[in-house]
N, C-alpha and C positions, 0 to 999 in steps of 0.2 A: 274222587277220581273222574267223575263226569265233568266234561268241560261245558261251561255255560255258553250258550249259543245265542243269547238275546240280551238286549239292553236291560238294565235293571229298571224296568218301567212296565206298567200294566199293559202297554200296547202289545207286547208279545204274547199276552194271553188271548189275543184275538182268535176266535174260532168261527168257522162257518156252520159247523154242525156238531152237537146240537146247540144251535145258536142261542135259543131262548134260555136254556139252562145255564149257560155260561153267564149271560147277563144277570139272571136272577141271583146266582151265586155271588157275583161281584156286588150287586146291590145290597144283598143281605149283610155280607161281611164288612163292606165299607161303612154301612150304617151302624153295625154293632160295635166295631172296634176301630173304625178308620181303616184306610187301605194299608195293609201290611203284606208285602210280597215275600213269601217264603218258598224257596225251591226245595222240593223233597223228591227222593227217588221212590219209585213204585215197587221195587223189588223187596217188599217187606212182608212179614207175616200178615195174613188176612185177618181183619177184625171188624165185625159189624158194630153198629151203634149199641153200646151197652143198654140192655133193655130197661134198667132202672132209670137211667138218665133220659132215655127217649120218652118214657112214660111221664116223667116229671115235666119235661119241656112241652109235651103234647097237652098235659093237663093244664099247664099255665096258659097255653094259647087258647084252649077251647073253653075252659071254665075258670075264669080268673078269680071268682069268689071262693073256689075250692082248690086253688093251685098249690102244688108242692114246691118246695124251694130246692133249687139245684145245689147240691152239697159241695161247694168249693171250700176247701180247708187251706189255711196258711200253716205250713209246716216249717219248723225251725230245727236245724241240726245242732248237735252238741257244739260244733265249731262256729255257730252263728249264721250259717247259710239259710236263706229263706226260699221257699217254693210254694206255688199254688198247686193244689192237688184235687182232682176228681177221681175218687176211688170207686171202682166197680170190678168185681171178680167174675162177671158173667162170661168174659172171654179172657183166656190166659195170656194177655198181651199187655205190654207196658210201652208207652210213648213218652219221651221227654223232649221238650223244646227248650233251648236256652239261648241267650244272646248277651253280647257285651257291647257297651257303647263304643263307637268308633266307626268301624266299617271303612268305606271308601274315603271318608273325610279325613282319615289318618294318613292317606297317601300324600307324598309330595307331588306337585303338579307334573314333574317330569317322570313320575313313576306310576302312571296310570296302569291299572291292571295288576298291581302287586297284591292287593287284598284278594282279588279273584284267584290269582295263582296260589296263594297260601290256602285258600279254601279247597282247592282240588289237590293239594299236596299233603294235607293233614292225614289222610288215610293211605298214603303211599309209604308207610313204614313209620314205626314209633317204638321206642324202647328197644327191646332185643329182637323185634320183628322187622325184617326188611320188607320191601313193598309186597313181594309175592307171598310171604308168610302172613303178613297182616291181612291181605285180601282173603287168603285161605281161611284164616280164623273167622272172619266175618261170614264167609260163605258157608263154612261147615256148621256154624251155629245160627244160621238164618237171621243174621243181624243186619239191619240197615243203619249206617252211620253216614251222615252227610253234613256238609257245611256250605254256607254261601255268604258272600259279602254284600250287605245292603248299603244304602247311602249313608245311614247314620248308625247302624249297628251291624255287628258280625254275628251271624246265626249258626246254630248247630242243632242237630236233631238225631236222636237215637231211638230205634224201635226194635223191640225184642220180645221173644216168647218168654213167659215167666220163668221157665226152667233154665234159661240161659242168661238171666239178668246179671249175675255176677261177672260172667265173661264180657257181656256188653258194656257194663259199667267200667270194668278194668281197661278195655280197649279205648273207651272214650277218654278216660283219665290219661292214658299214655299219649293219645293223639294231641291232647291239649298241653301236656306238661313235658313230653319227651319226643316231639316230632323229629324225624331224622333228616328230612330235606336232602336226601342223597342226590348226588350229581346225575346219575343215570336216570333216576325217576324224574328229576327236574327237566332234563333234556327232553324226555319223552312227553311230559306235560306241556312244555313250551312248543314242541312240534305240533301237538294236538291243538293247542290254542291258536297258533298261527294258521293252521289249516281251517279252523273254525272261523277265524276272522276273514280269511280269503273267501270262504263260502258265503259268509254273511254279507259281504260286499255286493254279492249278486242277488241277495234276497230282498225283494221290495218291502216286505214288512219290517225286517230289521233296519233297512235303510231309512224308513220313515221314522222309526223310533229313535235312531241316531240323530237324524235331522231335528226331531222334536227336542230331544234333550240338549243338543248343542246350540239351539237358538233360544228356546224358552228359558234355559238356565245359563245363558252366556255370562261369563264373568264370575261364576260360582263353581265350587267343586262338583256340583251335580252335573255340570256340563260334560264331564269326562266320560269316555267310554268305559264301561265296567270291565271288559276284558283287556283294556288297553289298546294299543295299536302295534303294528309290527316293530316299530323302533323301540317302544318302551318294553315290550315283552322280551325282545332279544337281550336287553340289558339286565334282566332280573338274575340275581345270584342267590345262592343258598344263604350267604351272609345277610342279604337284604331280607329274606324270609325270616331268619332267626331274629333279626332286630325288630321286625314288625310284630312277631309273635310275643316278644318281651313287652312291647307296648300294649298290645291288644288284649292279652289274656290275663286280666287282673280281676280281683273279687269285687271291687267297688263298682256298683252299677250292674252287676250280673243279675239277670232275670231268668228264673227257672219255672217251667210249667210242666206238670205231669198228669197223665191220665192213664187209667187202666188198673191192672190187678196188683196193686201194692198198697199196703196200709200206711197211714200217717206215721206210725211208729217205725215201721221198716224203712220208709223213705227217709226219715230223719237221720238214720244211721248211714244209709247209702249215699246221701248227699255229700258227706265228707269224703267218702271213698272216691267219688267222681271228681269233685271240685276242690277238695281240701288242700291240694298241692299248689293251687294258684297263688300268685303273689298277692300280698295284702297292699293296702294303700289306695290312693286315688287312681283313676284311670289316666291314660295318656292325656296330654294337655287338652283341656276343654276347648272346643271350637266355638267361636262367636257365631251364633245362629242368625246372621243377617238374612233378610229375605232373599231367597234364591231366584225369585221370579224376575226375569229381565223386563223391566217396565218399558224399555224401548221396543220390545216385540209386540206389545199389546196393540191390537187392531191391524196388524200387518199380516201379509200372506207371503210365505216362502215356498219356492218351487225348486225341486231338484229333478232335472229331466232324466227319464229312464225309459228305454224302449219297451214298454209293456202296454197291453191293451186297456188296462184300467188305471185310474188314478187312485192311490191310497191317500186318504185325507185324515189327518189328526187335527184337533182343535181344542183350545183351552182358554180359560181366563181365571182370574182369582177365584178361589173357592172359599171354604170355611173350615176352621179348625174343629177337631173333634171335641175340644173343650168349650166351644161356644154354646151358649144356651139354646141357640136356634138350630143346632146340628141335627136333631131328630126331625124337625120340620123340613130341613134342607134335604134329608134323606128321602122323605116322602115326595118332595118336589122333584128330586132327581128321578125317582121311579116313574113319575108321571111324564116327565120330559123325555127321558131316553133310557132309563135303567130297568124298565119293566118288560123288555123284549117286545112281543107283539102287542102288548097293552099300552105301549108308550106313544106319545104324540109324534115323535120323530119317525118311528117305525111306520106308523099309520100314514104319515104324509109322504115320506120319501120312498117307501116300498109299496104299500098297499094302494095309495092313490095315484102315484106317479111312476112307479116301476123303475126307480133309479138305482136301487141297491138291493142286495140280498139281506142286508142287515145293518143297523146302526146302533151304537150304544153310547151312553154317557155314564160317568161315575164321579163320585167324590174321591179324590186321592189326597194323601197326606204324608208329608215328611217333616222332619224337625224344622226345616227352613222354608217350606212351601206347602200351601194348601191349594189345590186346584179343583175346578170343575172341568172335566175334559171328556173327550170321546173320540170315536173313530168310525169311518165307514169307507167303502170302496165303491166306485161308480165308473162307468165308461168314460173315456177321456172327453168325448164330445158333450157329456152331461155334467161335467164338473161345475161349471159356472151356475147352471140352473140348480143343482143340488145344494151348493153353498148358499144361494139366495133363499131357497126354501127353508133351510136350517135356520138362517137368521130370522126369517118370518116367524117360525114356531118359537124361537127363543124370545122374541119381542112380544108375541101374543101371550105367552104364559106370564111374562113379567107384567103385562098390562092388565090382564083379566083374571089371573089366578086360575085355580082348578075348578072343575065342577064338583058338586057333591058326590056324584057317582064315581068320578075319578078318585076322589079322596077315599071313599069307602073301599073301593077295589084295591087301592094301593096299600092301605093299612091292613086290610084282611089278608092280603097276600104276604106282606112282610112279616106279619105275626104268625100266620099259619104255616108258612114254609120254613121257618127257622129251624125246627127240629130236623127237617129233611136234610139240612146242610151239614149236620154233624153225623156223618156216616161212619166214622171210625175213631179209634182212640187218638190217632195222630191229628184228625180234624179237631178234636176236643182240646188237645194240648196246644194246637196252633191257635185256637180261639183264646185260650187262657194267655198265651204269649202276646197276642194282639191287645187284649185288655190291659195287660201290664205295660206294654209299650206306650199305650195311649193314656196311661195314668188313670185308668178306671178303678173304682173301688171294687172290693171283692164281691159285693152284692149287686153290682151293676146289671148282670145278666138276669137277675131275678126281678128287676124293675123294667126291663126292656119292653115287654109287651104293654105294660101299663103306660109307659112314656109314649109309646106309639099311639095307644088309644086316646091319649089326651091331646094329640095334635088336631087342630081345627082347620077349617077352610081358610079362615082369616090368617092363621099362623103361616100356612103355605103361601098365601098371596103376599104377605109381608116379606117373607124370605125371598120369594121370587123377585119382588121389586128391588130388594136389597142386592141380590147376587147376580141376576141375569142382565147382562148388558151386551147386546149383540155387537155394538161398535167396538168393544174391547176384545172380542174374540181374536185370538191368534190362530192362523191356519198354517200347517206345513203339508205340502203335497208332493208326492213322488209319482212320476208318470209323465204324460204329455197332455196336461189339462188344457181344455179350451174354455173360453168365456170367463177367465179369471182376470180381473182388472187390477192394475197397480201392484203386481206381484214382484217380489224381490227374487231374482234368479240366483240360486246357490250353485256354484260350479265345483266346489270341493266340500265333501262331508266334514263337518266340524270334528276335530279331534283325531282325524284319520290322516 
């Protein structure tokens, strides 16, 4: 029911405070699983890190010679459905993340926003429950049920107290197999989405993300606005939603991740209750995953003028796939460059030494058709040119000289030691499992994570920096009234809008 208000892009996770923790969280999870953006609501039962899992992770980080193994189980239902499970009964909460191949890439070019609309309509009535009755069932049983459309997959999440699990699973099943898509609810969600789009058009952060996606991914489905635009949203019908649901919700390619107070035996039976009614067979037509990166945008700067006191600047070039053998070293490199908050070179240069920004970050991001090394910062309009020049200098310096031994030590220690702190709830754990599956990690990957990090050497990071970092290839998109920017392409109309 919640309308998405940001592009499906990590830029909208930009935070000023607590800035360093946001950066660390991005760095850790992009390194472990590749960047996977999942939207979840916060109105859920509270659940702390299960004590058993927390101890295992902490033991593995601090005493590798005596580490315990994180008990991830693969569960198979009588009907053949598979799920990954971390079972812990310390807290009576269950979290399930699931996803289907497809997402926004299933949309026709003229139907941008259709997947997003379906994601916010699935809990607006299903089976015998109209919208109000369905929402009442969720609220009365303290159940969180949410959906979101990603670039390559359609995501769902349910979180429930143990005592209400049967109700939660039944409502999830109805939402997936018998959504009502009633006209009054659709009209209400269309109005909400149109209002959100209008508000976003005045939001500098959203505008920057829209400009980024529309230029960096020009010519590929990733360029489309996740919510659509006013023209495409107005055209959406209940028939469109029903047709998309038929294509999207099939068993082939379904990935399920579970954490919390449920045993493998119990989960095996419940999986068929939730997902057993889905159509069998192959997913909707497979999309050819040609590279989404717009090669013509490399090395160029795009400016969209907006009357604001600061320029918001995003930048990117080719990154590295999570399946690449150098990915772990690239994660350490990213932490040193800009992913480590106040420990990073870019933060030291642009904030501490020159006072040009409150914060700057970089991250490795990954989708089926694009792997990027990207980042963002904001600075006063009159400092934009100087800030961009300093960023390029740091980019080139790390590529040329590599890291110091001290930078390497601090980066590895932090990425290893802070990992347990990132898994603060059952839904964080199920989200981690979901990311592991999405990026084709094996079930034991998390147990090797710390050892793989320890094995990264200074030469590894220098080699990867030489391979990846090319300041001349950086694309910049800037929203504001920047000064000192040379050879910029002025954009007068936001792409896709």
